[in-house]
N, C-alpha and C positions, 0 to 999 in steps of 0.2 A: 587358565582358559584360553585357545585361539582362535582370531575370528580372520573367515577369508571367505572368499567370493561364494557365493552356492549357486547352486543348480534352481532351475524356474520348476519343473518339473520332479518327480510328483508333488501337487502341492498339497500340504499341510508340512508336518515335519515327520521325516523319513532319518533310518540311519542309514552312513552311509562310513562300513567300518568303523573305526572309533570316533566319528564325530555324527553330529545329528544335521540334518540341512532344514533351513527354514524356510518354507514361497506359504507367500499371500499374494493373494491378487489387492490392487489398490489404484482404485480411480486416478488419474493422470491428474499432477499435478498436487497431491494430499499427501502431508509429511507422515511417513510411519515410522515406529519404535516398537523394537522386540523389549518386552517387559520380560523378565526371569525371577521370578519369586523361590525362596524355602518352602519347602511344601508343608501346605498347613496356615499358611502366615498370606496378608494383605498387604501386605508393600512390597514393593519391587525392591530386590536387592543388587539389580543391575538394570542399567537400562543402551540396548541398539542401534544406534541410529540402522536406518533400511533406505539408504536413499534410490533415491527414484532413476539415478543414472546408472548404479552399479544392478540393475533388473533387467527384465529381458521382455519389452511389451509391457504390460501391465501387471507382471506378476514381479514384488522385488523378494530377493533373496539374499541370506546369505548361512553360514555353513561356521559350527562351533565345535571345536575339539576339546577334548580333556572336560565336559562338562559333565558333571555325576548326575545324570538324568533319575536317579529314584532318588534324590534329594531336591528336584526341581520341580518348578511348572511355570507354565510361563503365557502371556497377551500380549498382544497385539494395543497401540495404541496411535492412533489414525486421527490426525487432525482434533486432537485434543478428547478423544474419545476412548475408553476402553473398549475392547473389540476381542471376544474371544473366537477364536479359530473354528469355521464352521466345519472344517475338517479335523478339528482335534481327535484325535483317536481315544479319549479317555476326557470325561469332568473333576473337577474337585471342586466342591461346595454345595453340590447338592445330595448330599448322604443322605440326607434324614428328608421322608416324605411329605409334601405340602406343609415345609417350613415354612413358617410364619414372620420370623425374626427378619428385622430390617436388611437388609443386604445391602453392604457397600458397592463400590463399581471395581473394586478388586478380588467380592468374593466368588466370581465364578470364574476359574482358571480351568486353561487345560493341560492334559498332566501330556510325560514324554516319553514314547517307548522305551522300553525296558531293551536290555543288552539278553534276558533270559530267553529262550525259545520253550513256550508251553509244549510235555510233551506230550502230542498228539500220539504218539506209538505207531501204530499201522491205519489209523481211522482216514475216512475218507466218505464223502457224502455216499447214500444206501444206493441210490437211484434204484427207486422198488416202482415197477411195471405200474403205469396210470391206472391203470385196471387192478388192481392189485389193493391200492391203497383203500385205507378205509380209516380219516381224519376226523382232528376230533380239534375243534375250535376253542380257544382257552382266553383267558385276562391273565397274566403272571402274579399281581396283584390279588385279583378277587377269589383265582382260582381257589387260594388255601388260607386267605386272611379269616375268614371264618372261624370263629372259639371251634366251631365243631370238627374241620378239619383235619385235626389228631396230627398235625405235624409238627415239626420242634421249631423251624424256620418259615414262620407263616410269613405268604405274600414275598415271597423272591424265590430266583431261578433255584435255588435247594429245595425252598420248599415243592413246586411241581418235579422235583427227583425225588422228592420219598412218596412222593404218587404212582411214580412207575412201575410198580408191581402191581396197582389198580390198573392202572388204563391196560398193561399188559393180558390180565386176569379178561380185562370186556373185551382186550380186540381188536384194539387200537394199534395200527405203525405209524399213524403220522398226527405230530400236534400242531397246532396252526394259532401262533401266538399272535395276538397284539402288540400295538409299537413297545418295542423293549429300549428303543432308542432314548438318548436324554430329553426327554421334552418337557416343556412348563407347565407344572399341575396348577402350581399359583395362582387366582385371579380371583373374580368377585363369584366363579363359583370355581370348583374343585375339576378340573380337567382329567378325570380320571381315567378316561380311554385312552388320551395320548395323543388324538389329532393336533395336527395344524403342526408346524416352525419346529426345529427343536434340532438337535448336535446332532445329524443322521448318523455317524459313523461311529457314537458314545454310548456304548450298553450301556443303559442307568442305572445309576449310582444308589439309589434306595431299593432298586433289585435284587441287591448281591447282600446277604447274610450278614458279610466281612465290608462292603461297600467296596470290595477288589469286584467290581462288576467284568469287566472282563476277561480273567478268569473262571470266574463260574458262570458265565455265558457258554464259555469251551467247554467247563468241565458239564453245564446243561447236554449241552450238544454230545462232546463224547460219549455220555452215560445214555441216553438216549437211542446212538451208532449202536449200543453192545447190547442195547436191549431189542434192539431190530426196528424204531422206530427213528422219522425222519423230523427234521424240526424246520417249519418257514416260517417266516419273520413275512407279517402285517408291515408294510412303509407306503400308509395310503402319502405321498409326496404330494405337496400343494402347489399351484398353476405357479407360483413364484418359485418352483425347483428350478435352477437349470436344468438343464439334460445331462450336461457333463459331470454333475454330484450326482444325480442319478446314476448314472454309470459306472461311475466311479466307487460311489457306495456299495452298490452290489457286487460289484468285481471284488473289493475289498471284503464283504464280508463273507463269499464263497471261500476265498482263497485264507485270509485269518479266523475265521471261524466255523468253516467248512458248513455252513449255511446251507442247505437241501432244495430249499427252493421258497419263493417270496411273492406275497399278497399284491397286486397294483392296481392301481384307479387306472383301467384302461385310457379315462377319460383328461388323465393330466400327464401319460407316460404314453411315448410310442412303444405298445408291448412287442409289437411284430419285428419294431427295429432292435430291440435288448434281445431276441428267439436268435437274430442272425450274429451275436455278439460269441467270438472264439472262446470269451472265458468262459462264460455263461452257457454255453452248449451242455447240453445234458440236464444243467438248473432245473425245475419247476417255478414256470414264470405263470402265474393264474392269477384270473381276475375274478371281479364275481359276476355272476347271472340270475339274477332273480326268477328266472322262466320258469323254470322247475317248480321252485317255490310255488308260484300265485300260484300256478297250473295246480298242481298236486294240493294245495291249502285248499280250493275252489270245491274239486271233485270230494278230499273231504267233508267239507259241511254237506255236500250234496248240489250243490247248483247245477242245473242242466247245460245241457248242451258243452259239455267238458271230453266227452270218449276221444274227440279225434286230435285233440292237443294230448292228453292224457298218454295214448298210445305213442304218439311220438317222443314227449318226455320220455320213456320207457327205453324206446329205444337210443334215443340219443346218446354222441357219445362225447364226451364233455372234453377229451383231450383236443377235441377240432376247436373250443373255444378259449381251452386251458381254465375250464373253470370246474367246482364241483355242484355237484347235488347237495341242495341244502330245505330240511321243510321249516327249520331254524334260525336267525343267526343272531348275534348280537345286537343287532339294529331290529327291533321288532321284540314282539311274545318271544316268552320261552313256550316250550310247547305245554308245559303246565297250563299257563296262561293262554294258548290259543285254543283250547277249548272249554277255558272257564270264562273268557271275558268278550263282551260285544266291540266294545269301546276302548282303546287307552285309556291309563288310570296314572296321567301323567303329571299329579297336581303339586307334589315335591319337586321337581323340579324347578318350582319356583316362573314358570312363564303361560299363568293360565290357562295349562294342558292344551295351550299352541303349538308346542314342541312335538316331534317326531309322527311316525308314520301316521296320515288316516285311515288307509285302506289295506285291512288288517286280514280280512278272508278269513276271519276267525266265527269263530260260534261256543257260546257259553252252555250249548247244551240244557237252558233252560232256566237258570239263574244265573245272576250276575256276579262273579265272583264264588268265594268260601258259600261252603253250604256242606251240610249231613245229610241230605236227603239219600237215602240209599240210591236209589232209582238212578238218580244225574249223578253221583261218582260211580257208577258203574260205568254209567254211559260214558264218563270221563275216559277211566280205565280203558273200556271200550278203543276208544276214537283216539288217543294216544298208542294205542300198541297197532291198531291199523294205519297211523302217520307212522311209525316205522317200518311196518312193513313196506308200504310207499318208497319210502325212501332208500332202503337196504335192499329192493329186488329191480332197479333200476341200472340199467347199462352202467351208466357214467357215473365217474368218485364222489360216495355217500361221506359227509360232513356233516358231524356232532354237535349239537353247541353243547360246551362241559354243565352237566348236572340233566339234562333232558332226562339221561336214561333211567333217572332216582325222581320226575318232579320236579324238580326247581323253580322257586315262584319269587319273580320281580313283582306282586301284587298287582299284574296286568299295566306295570310301567316298562311302554316300548320305547326309553329312549334315556337309558341310564349312565349317558356319556356324566352326570357330573354326581354321583352317585356313589363313593369312597365310603358306604356304609351293607348294613346288613340288605339295604334291595338288591342293592349290584356285586356281591362277594354271592359267591354258590354255599347255598346252605347245607352242610354234609348230612346232615340230624336224619336231613327225608330219607337218605339211601336205608336206613333199618326201618323206616316204616314203607318203603316204598321195596323189597327187594325181591319181591317177585315178577315187579316190573323191569326189574335192574335183570335179574337173568335171562328173562325175553328177549329182551334185547341183547344179552349176550348170547343166547342160543339163535338170536335170528343174524346177529352176523356170523356168526361160525355157521350156521346155514348156505350166507352167503360165501362163505370161502372154499367150503366144500363141495360146491355146485359151482364150477368153474362157466357153464355158462351164463352164469346171472351176471357175470365180468367178464364178457368175453375183449378178447383184445382191435380184434377185427368188428367194424363195422356192421346192423344184420340189415338184412336186402329182403326178406322177405321172397328168400327164394330157395331149392334145395340144393344147398352149394356141395352136401353130402355124399349126393347119390342115394341116401335114406329113401327116397320118398316124401319125406315132410322137410318145409321149408323152414329154416334158423330161429324166425320166427312169424307166429300167426293169431290170431285173434279168434277169440271164441264167443258165443252167448248161449241164446235158448238154444238154438241151433248150433250145432261142430262150425265152423271154417264160414259162421255170422256172426258177424255184429248190428243189435240192435244202431240203426243210423238217427232213428230219431233223436228231438234234442232235449226230451224227455228223460231219454237214457242216462242210469247212472252206474250200471254194474258192466261189469269186461273178464274176460279169459283172457289167461294169455297162453301160448304153448310153446315152450322151447325146444327145439330140438337138441339132442343130448350127441346125436351121430359126429357132428366135427370135433367137440370134443372128447368122442370115446366115451360120453358118461350117461348115467339113467335120462329118461324124456324127462321133463317137469312142467306140470298145471297149474300154474296161479290163478286163483279166482277174488275178485277184488267188486263186493256190491257195496258202492255207497248211497243206495238208496236207504230209505226207512223202513220199507218193505221187501219181507222173504225173494228171494229168485230163482228160476230153474236153468243151470246151467250143462248144457251136453257133454260130456264125456269122451273127449277124443278116442276112438276104435285104436285102438293096439293091436300089435302082431296077439297070434294064439297063444304063446308060452308067456304075455307079461298082462300085467294086472297092474290096476291104479291104486297107487297105497296113500290117504292121507295121513299129511305127518304133522300140522299145525293145523289151529282155527283162533282169531280171533279172542273168544272166553276161556279155551282150554291152555290154550298156550302152545307148545312142543310136546306133543306125544313122549311117553318113555317110551310103548312099542307102536308102530307107527299102526291105522287100521288099514287093513285090505278091506279093499269095496268091492263086492263080486255081486253078477246079476245085475249093474246097471250101467243103464244106457244116461243117465241124468241125477245131478244132485241138488239138492236145495240149499241155499245160502241165506242165511237168516239176513235182515236191516244190518246195515253199518258193519259189515263183518270179513273178514278175509277168509280164503284158506289155502295151503298149500298139500299139492300129489305129487310125488314122484313114480315112475313107474320103476316097476321091480316084474321077477322073473316068477310067472303065478306057483309052482312047484317049488320053486330052491327057499322062496323066499317067505311060502305057509309057517313053519313053525316059527312060534315067538312073537309073530303078530296079532291082532285081534280082527274081525271082520263086522261087515255092518250088510 
């Protein structure tokens, strides 16, 4: 092994032809030594001084040639303290999830980059247009850890891969993964979610079925791309994370792992600055925005005074802010719990139910928690269908919470950050019991994809942009072209003009009041008629329902409906009529 002067950049360990360059930031006046280990061992086999006078600025650097990277791991000793490189691209010593064994100072070590390049073939980020994305938020471990998941490699990247046919069937083309970097899950309570400090450059070893997390994450991304699914990673950097690390980290995952996007905390990271980064250009940089969630939850449960806000959320382009629309998220209730609980039930977290959001804008439909009362169960099923309809018919990018499509429940816990158990895991046994709801969500996603006017690239203005005589979006109520402005109004009709997309017009009705309301049907040209294609109670019809000789329609309380314009003569065959 030959030791020569190194280069200060890039930080971390980088391969320079046949040599490895080590660069680490060390405060002035401190001693620093590079420690080399045989793989899997806790005692250094080599100690190489990194002298301050040989560094540049506050970076110590050294280059080693003829070092067998596949047989070595490394750490630094800085002023007598063993330090694992924050830029380490892989971590050894954390292969077992929540390992409670006593760790030695040398237990956790950085892995060295290998010579072999991963065979990406022709893979690259998909860059699906924002308006065409159907996102799905999941926790890599919790998504398949439950015994009911029926995958071979439960709780791993490979387990997610085993579920890709399911996600494709549902209609998903983007997964948003909660933290997959090497975080510390051990503590007084298990850090199940993975928020907090960590080794951001290193994929989590315990999320890999064979502990080669770097390779397995790449396989996940490559397989997802082959199936037309983007991969977005959640990086909730903390206030202590320097911007240089943030920028270097995101660039690294784009270049090394072909990641399609990142979910970032705008209060900790200057997202707008990152969007101007040339390497990150074209990468989706997303933020969390609860405005859609809170507005639609209140509308769903029947709060008054919501119509103006609801109308705005339906036409809002999430690409402007870089956000997604969601009814539920991992912070808060699942969809099943949203319609089953008025209050959070986080007692199992051990914080006297003080943790988690206090305001959930939920409604239990009359009974708190589980019930066998048929009327309550039916109402909850309807509310879940309404919620998904609200999500999938808004212009912004929709994002489902994993398991919501078949009624996954957390028993009223709205903050499962420490619940690495059946409370926090997705319970796949519910898929069999909730097949009809799953198929409804699947058909709803297909309906959104089929009708481009429900996910347009251009912002809707409420004007006639196509010269068809109909605005691109308009709002209706008991009278056409008018909505009830009073605070007590809880109903809204939205007409989308199909002309800009050369499609059929769509008329969507939302009645979140507990009583029935009449909606005027906007007039169509003489050669066209309205066809109802779905309702809350029946879901999507096998045959469209022709609406004949009616100028209005009654919509039952707490229900939605969708109508599509068609040629009155040409589409008569094979349809029902009312």
